[in-house]
Residue, then its C-alpha position, 0 to 999 in steps of 0.5 A: m145963674n147958678i154958681a158953686f163954692d166948696i167949703d174947705d180951704v175956699l171959705c175957711d182955713l181947715v188945713g191951717d186950723f187943723l195944723i194948730f191942733y195937730n202940732k200941739k198933739f204931737d209936738t211937731y212943727f208942720k206948716y200950711n206950705n208943707f201940704y204939697s198933696y191933699a193927702w194929709y196922712d202922706v204929708l204928715e208922716h202917718n199910716k192912713n188908718d192911724f191918721k183917720l183917728v186923728i182926723d175924727e178926734y179933731l171933728d168930733n171936738g168941735g173942729y168944723l165950728k172953729l174954722t177961721p173964715y176967708n172974710d174975702m171969699i165970704n164977702l164974694l159969695k155974699d155978693l154974688s148971692i144978691d143976683n145968683d143962686i149960690y150952692l155949696i158942695t162939699a166932700r165933707p163927712d156928712i156926719y158932721d152936718k150939724d156943726t157944718k150948718k152951725w158955722l155956715d150960719k154964723f158966717l154966711g147966714n141965708s147967702y146960700k140956696r143949699l148945702i150938698y154933700s158930694n159922693n166921696n170917701h167921707s160920706y156915710k149917706n148913699n149920694n151916688l153924685t160926684k161934684a162934677e155930676i151935682c154941677k152938671k145937674l144943677d146947670i152950675k155956670f162955674i165953681v170955686e174949688d181948691a182940690i185938684d181932683y174935683a177940680i179936673n172932674c168938673v172941667k170935664l163936664g163943661i164946668r168952669v172952676f176957679l181953682v183957689d191957689r193952694p200948696w197941694n193944688q200946684d201939680i196940675k196941667e192946664y185946662k181951658d175952663l180952669i183958671r186959677v186965682k189968688n184970691a176973691d178979688e181975682i175971681r171978681s175981676k175975672i167973673y166981670k171981665e170975662l163978662i161971665l155974670 
């Protein structure tokens, strides 16, 4: 079976680790739970263009290499990879491919089949496919995701989504194939309970 995982804030703590950098740089006290939206510039009260420079500084200085893994999700992915093909589908800027692969090698090794960058606001390659379209094309049975927009687009194309509970994804209506989960144990339980595998 083909299964997909997002990377940021599913397999690793991008928001939390970025906040350490941000709060130190600007002498602020923002917390993880302040992120009511994934539009970080709104939460942190920046204009979008200036905020891009802050993000670039963080990433250019190895931000993706320093991310803290969510070990429960890493272990779930590794367990699922024994009998399934795992695809990592990310909206990360693809110019950080080298850092992304280095982090994945360190924490996932060869537990995944392929890393795919989706079409998004951050992509510099000409990939025309959204996360949902990639999932449809690869016949993905389910994706583990944290972003509302990507989750809804997947559900609309008939792909089941395990939406990892995060502060920025609270404002979403219920969909038949969208299952909110708090952690990897809940995903594991729901997979076997519903005989998805």
